[in-house]
Phi, psi and omega in degrees: 000137190283140177263151176304339186276338184307304190286314172306314184291310185292328171291326172300314185294320176300340184264319200252349186301157178265143176286081184254133186315317182289348179259357176295148173302327179278002174293136181272155171313323181289319178299321173299312187299317182289329176298317186300327178282325186286326178285356179289122180062012180228137187278156182313309196297326175277336176284323183317293188296322181298315179306308183303318172305305181310303186299326177285327175273326183232081183284341179228161179304317182307313187299316173293319182295334178283351181267155169287158186301333183298332179288327178299310184293324175297322182275356173291335175071219183250033176291340181089169183042057192296343178305337181292338178298309180301317177289333180282324182295316172304319185291324178293327174288323172299311181297326185281317183282321189256343186235015176065027185084354187256133169296131182301146187264341184254161182296308181301324184275324178302322172302344180276348185290156183295130174068005171287107171272187180303314180300310189292322175296320179295315179304307189292314186302324176283309185280327183270323190245358184072022181281159184262101181222155169270120178263106190246088176263178181303322186289312182298315188296321178294320180295312177300313182300310185291303188293318183274309188263001178063028181247146183289320178232149175277165176308169180290325176246152178301131180253155178295322173303324177285325173298320182296314183305313184290327180293322177288348182258354186286124183288156190285337178231133177085030180302324181286325180287326173298315175305312179286334175293317174292321170308310187283337178289314179298319195280320190268314189243306185273056198281171186290314182259326174231072189290139182263067182300335179287341173267004190275123182289355178230032180298321182291351179241004185281112180301328184287313183297327179290331181277359184082027174055059177302135178298152176286135181265012176275181181294149184293139180271107179255146175296152174276129181279157187235304183307130181078359184268170175307323186286322172291334175286311177308313177311305186299307180305316188289333173296324184291319185294317190288329185270347174285142176286339186206192181313144175241153177284156185295320177301328173296320178287330190283336190288340195261356186211121183283324189289105187290330181297304179296323182299316181287324177298315186290325174294313172308316178295326175293327186287314174304321186279354184079011180277340180212164178214144172281112183264342178194179171304120173062019179236124190233151178204170174297157179296129182276000000 
């Protein structure tokens, strides 16, 4: 049964959707999986060029699986959270070895891949194979929180009631298009900090807007600091390894961060996470 939100959101999407390569008809399940991993906590504008490079170099899981994991980290560039590169490499190996090089088509099978959780499995099953799933990313959760529940923000973690609500809204036909339409509305109009309610196709039905935009009564959402953090230090060290054609001496790593205690802690973290390896005394490299 059609819900009152369906038509206005789908009509808005038909007119305003972005032309993204992983949404085109020729996009492969592998390309869609790569995009979903890259887009986690990273804006589209930063993902686009890296995704294009990856798909040119590694158009299939088998192509990536043949390379050492360090090449995935190297070509991850500066997208951030580089463990995602290792996760994609592990997925490529699993798909090649256990699925004959074809990305699994069902939610349950996708969940067996390394590091693939509920959201990514639902997204790939929906967008690559046309399956009917509740695809709950941050944008979708925010749109539903505002339009249906009258809340400015969704809970920090996805709840069972949220999932049931999303499932109840899945149309009988065109579930994947509905999922991406709501996602796009959250990304472009119903944004976290400055929602453009005047441009929203469902503003007349939005419970949060009709209630006067009550402020969220949960903890304040603060932007993450980066300068001076262990994360920035890890990024500097990883950049040295990524830009080098082979192993680098420890002195080159020492030169990019003055705080020795923080630097050693960050380097130990890279080793523990599998993003770097000690290949000889005082020689470090990307994982081979």
